[in-house]
C-alpha positions in Angstrom: 6.7 -25.5 -8.5 8.0 -22.1 -9.7 9.5 -19.5 -7.3 7.7 -16.3 -6.5 9.8 -13.1 -6.8 11.5 -12.0 -3.6 14.0 -9.3 -3.1 17.6 -9.2 -1.6 17.8 -6.3 0.7 18.9 -5.3 -2.4 20.3 -8.9 -4.5 20.5 -7.0 -1.2 17.3 -9.0 -1.1 17.3 -11.2 -4.2 14.6 -12.7 -6.3 14.4 -16.5 -6.4 14.6 -17.8 -9.9 12.4 -20.4 -11.5 13.6 -24.0 -11.1 16.0 -22.9 -8.4 13.8 -23.9 -5.6 14.1 -26.9 -3.3 14.9 -27.6 0.3 18.1 -26.2 1.7 20.7 -28.9 1.6 21.6 -30.0 5.1 25.0 -29.7 6.7 26.5 -31.4 9.7 29.2 -28.8 10.2 30.4 -29.2 13.8 31.2 -26.3 16.2 33.4 -27.2 19.1 32.2 -24.4 21.4 30.3 -21.2 21.4 33.5 -19.3 20.9 34.9 -21.4 18.0 34.8 -20.1 14.4 32.5 -22.0 12.0 33.3 -23.1 8.5 30.3 -23.6 6.3 31.1 -25.4 3.0 28.8 -25.4 0.0 29.1 -26.5 -3.6 26.6 -24.8 -5.9 26.3 -26.9 -9.1 23.8 -25.7 -11.7 23.4 -27.4 -15.1 25.4 -26.2 -18.1 24.2 -22.8 -19.3 22.0 -22.3 -16.3 21.8 -19.2 -14.0 19.9 -20.1 -10.8 19.7 -19.7 -7.1 20.6 -22.7 -4.8 20.1 -22.8 -1.0 22.2 -24.6 1.5 21.1 -25.1 5.1 23.1 -25.5 8.3 21.8 -26.4 11.8 22.7 -23.7 14.4 21.8 -24.8 17.9 21.1 -22.5 20.8 24.6 -23.2 22.2 26.2 -21.6 19.2 27.3 -17.9 19.1 24.7 -15.2 18.3 27.2 -12.3 18.0 29.6 -12.2 14.9 32.8 -10.2 14.6 33.9 -11.4 11.1 32.3 -13.0 8.0 34.6 -14.2 5.3 33.5 -15.9 2.0 36.3 -17.9 0.5 36.2 -18.4 -3.3 38.0 -21.2 -5.1 41.3 -20.2 -6.7 41.8 -20.1 -10.5 39.3 -20.3 -13.3 36.0 -22.1 -12.6 33.2 -23.4 -14.8 30.7 -22.1 -12.1 30.7 -18.4 -11.2 29.2 -17.1 -7.9 27.4 -13.9 -8.9 26.5 -13.1 -5.3 25.5 -14.9 -2.1 23.3 -14.1 0.9 23.4 -15.4 4.5 20.0 -15.8 6.3 19.1 -16.7 9.9 16.0 -18.9 10.1 14.1 -20.5 13.0 14.2 -24.0 11.6 15.1 -26.1 8.6 11.6 -27.4 8.4 10.6 -29.9 5.6 9.5 -27.9 2.6 11.5 -24.7 3.4 13.0 -23.6 0.0 14.7 -20.7 -1.7 11.3 -19.2 -2.6 10.6 -18.8 1.2 13.5 -16.4 1.5 13.6 -13.7 2.7 10.1 -14.0 4.2 11.1 -17.0 6.3 14.5 -15.6 7.2 16.4 -12.6 8.6 19.2 -11.4 6.3 22.6 -11.2 8.0 25.1 -10.5 5.2 25.6 -10.3 1.5 28.7 -11.3 -0.5 29.1 -9.3 -3.8 32.0 -9.4 -6.3 35.1 -7.8 -5.0 34.1 -8.1 -1.4 36.9 -8.8 1.1 36.4 -10.4 4.5 33.8 -8.4 6.4 34.9 -7.2 9.9 32.7 -5.3 12.4 34.3 -2.2 13.9 35.7 -2.4 17.5 33.0 -2.5 20.1 30.3 -3.6 17.7 29.0 -7.1 16.7 26.5 -8.3 14.1 23.7 -10.0 16.0 21.6 -13.0 15.0 18.0 -13.1 16.2 17.7 -15.1 19.5 15.4 -17.6 17.8 17.9 -18.6 15.2 18.2 -22.4 14.9 19.6 -22.6 11.4 21.6 -20.6 8.8 20.8 -20.7 5.0 23.2 -19.7 2.3 21.4 -18.5 -0.9 23.9 -18.7 -3.8 23.2 -17.1 -7.1 25.4 -19.0 -9.6 26.1 -19.3 -13.4 27.6 -22.3 -15.1 29.5 -21.4 -18.3 31.0 -24.7 -19.3 31.4 -28.4 -18.3 33.6 -29.3 -15.4 33.5 -30.1 -11.7 31.8 -27.4 -9.5 34.3 -26.2 -6.9 33.6 -26.0 -3.2 33.0 -22.6 -1.6 33.4 -21.8 2.1 31.8 -19.3 4.5 33.7 -18.7 7.7 32.0 -17.1 10.7 34.1 -15.7 13.6 32.1 -15.0 16.7 32.6 -12.0 19.0 33.8 -12.9 22.4 32.5 -9.9 24.4 28.8 -10.2 25.1 28.7 -6.5 26.1 29.3 -5.3 22.5 26.9 -2.9 20.8 24.6 -5.1 18.6 24.0 -4.2 14.9 21.8 -5.6 12.1 21.6 -5.8 8.3 19.2 -3.4 6.6 18.7 -2.0 3.1 17.0 0.1 0.5 15.9 -1.0 -3.0 14.9 1.4 -5.7 12.6 0.5 -8.6 14.3 -0.2 -11.9 12.6 1.2 -15.1 12.8 -0.4 -18.5 16.1 0.5 -20.0 15.8 0.5 -23.9 18.8 0.0 -26.2 20.9 3.1 -26.6 19.3 4.9 -23.7 20.2 6.1 -20.2 17.7 5.7 -17.3 17.8 6.6 -13.6 15.9 5.8 -10.4 15.8 7.2 -6.9 14.3 5.9 -3.6 14.1 8.0 -0.5 13.5 6.5 3.0 12.0 8.7 5.7 13.3 7.5 9.1 10.9 7.4 12.0 13.6 6.6 14.6 17.3 7.2 15.1 20.0 4.8 14.0 23.8 4.7 13.7 25.1 3.5 10.3 28.3 1.4 10.3 28.6 0.2 6.7 27.0 0.8 3.3 27.0 -1.6 0.3 26.1 -0.6 -3.3 24.5 -3.0 -5.8 23.7 -2.8 -9.5 24.5 -5.1 -12.4 26.4 -4.6 -15.7 24.6 -1.6 -17.1 25.3 0.5 -14.0 26.9 3.8 -14.7 26.9 5.5 -11.3 25.4 5.1 -7.8 24.9 7.6 -4.9 23.7 7.2 -1.3 22.9 10.4 0.5 21.6 11.5 3.9 19.1 14.4 3.7 18.9 16.6 6.8 16.9 19.6 7.7 16.3 22.1 4.8 17.3 19.2 2.5 21.0 19.6 3.5 22.8 16.7 1.6 25.5 14.7 3.2 27.1 12.2 0.8 27.5 8.7 2.3 28.7 7.0 -0.9 29.4 8.4 -4.4 30.4 6.0 -7.1 30.9 8.1 -10.3 32.1 5.2 -12.4 30.4 1.9 -11.6 32.5 -1.4 -11.6 30.3 -4.5 -11.3 33.3 -6.4 -10.1 34.0 -4.2 -7.1 30.9 -4.0 -4.9 32.5 -3.6 -1.5 31.2 -2.4 1.8 32.3 1.1 2.8 32.8 1.8 6.6 30.6 4.6 8.1 30.1 6.0 11.5 27.1 8.2 11.0 24.2 9.1 13.3 20.9 9.6 11.6 17.9 11.0 13.4 14.1 10.6 13.2 12.8 12.8 10.4 16.0 12.5 8.3 16.0 10.7 5.0 18.3 8.3 3.3 18.3 8.3 -0.5 19.8 5.9 -3.1 20.1 6.9 -6.7 21.2 4.8 -9.7 22.0 5.6 -13.3 22.2 3.0 -16.1 23.4 3.1 -19.7 22.3 0.4 -22.2 24.8 0.0 -25.0 23.3 -3.3 -26.0 20.6 -4.2 -28.5 17.8 -5.4 -26.3 15.5 -4.0 -23.6 16.7 -4.6 -20.0 14.4 -4.6 -17.0 14.4 -5.2 -13.3 15.4 -8.6 -11.9 18.0 -10.7 -10.2 19.7 -12.3 -13.2 23.1 -11.0 -14.4 21.5 -9.5 -17.5 18.7 -7.8 -15.5 19.3 -4.7 -13.4 18.9 -3.7 -9.8 19.5 -0.6 -7.7 20.1 -1.1 -4.0 22.1 -0.1 -0.9 22.6 -2.3 2.1 23.6 -1.1 5.6 24.8 -2.4 8.9 22.8 -0.4 11.5 22.0 -0.2 15.2 20.0 -0.4 17.4 17.2 -2.8 16.7 14.4 -2.8 15.7 15.4 -1.5 12.2 13.2 1.2 10.8 10.5 -0.2 8.5 11.7 1.9 5.5 15.1 0.2 5.8 13.8 -3.3 5.5 14.0 -3.1 1.7 11.8 -6.1 0.7 
């Protein structure tokens, strides 16, 4: 069965790729207590020459922590025949039979995204990333490319819980702008504006494009179109897509805007999609309080 297209709250929410579907692989990772850190190992292994998405499932009982202070993705050292293009962590209510990559993100709530160059992600003092109360499993969606023969290395995701239940609780959100066809030898741009219906505090912003990216901006538009830059990347580097800390209050009636510019120096048309040779335009955020404004749900 082929996968239907789904988004990453831009790759932050990513489209599932054909032939990448299948039930999340089960894990029996043990957690000693609700305050213990969890290590989630996964080994994505596509066939030679393939670029696909693979999903890995982990049971997460009600006794396990719901507030996270740190998320660290540990990559294997040295050269590898398998490259992790990006990865996403979802909370789901169950690992029911038949749940597959194509069900994400509709069947799950995004918690975090790893992108090239990302260091360990730590929430600011006094704030924790909250899982939904009904979470009973976690799913890692790994977008991987195999470039040569050889054993696939093991990757690890480490979750460190917050120990103070009184912390402010934040959530993952995002914007995803449309991508126009980008012909050879041409530059193209795209913009998406989100009108907020309720107030939020923004704690982080992530940028996301692929290899044709030239520049990316994220702005807050206030009364009389007053522009407050939140992120301005004048020279895009696809290998450094890191989260930038923010501490910004946004009010109802204000707008968030993401704008991307691409340059195609190749010899073929490039369009929208999740593959490394496609393009995307997105910004992810950590925001509070819940529920997250509908225009920030970027699907």
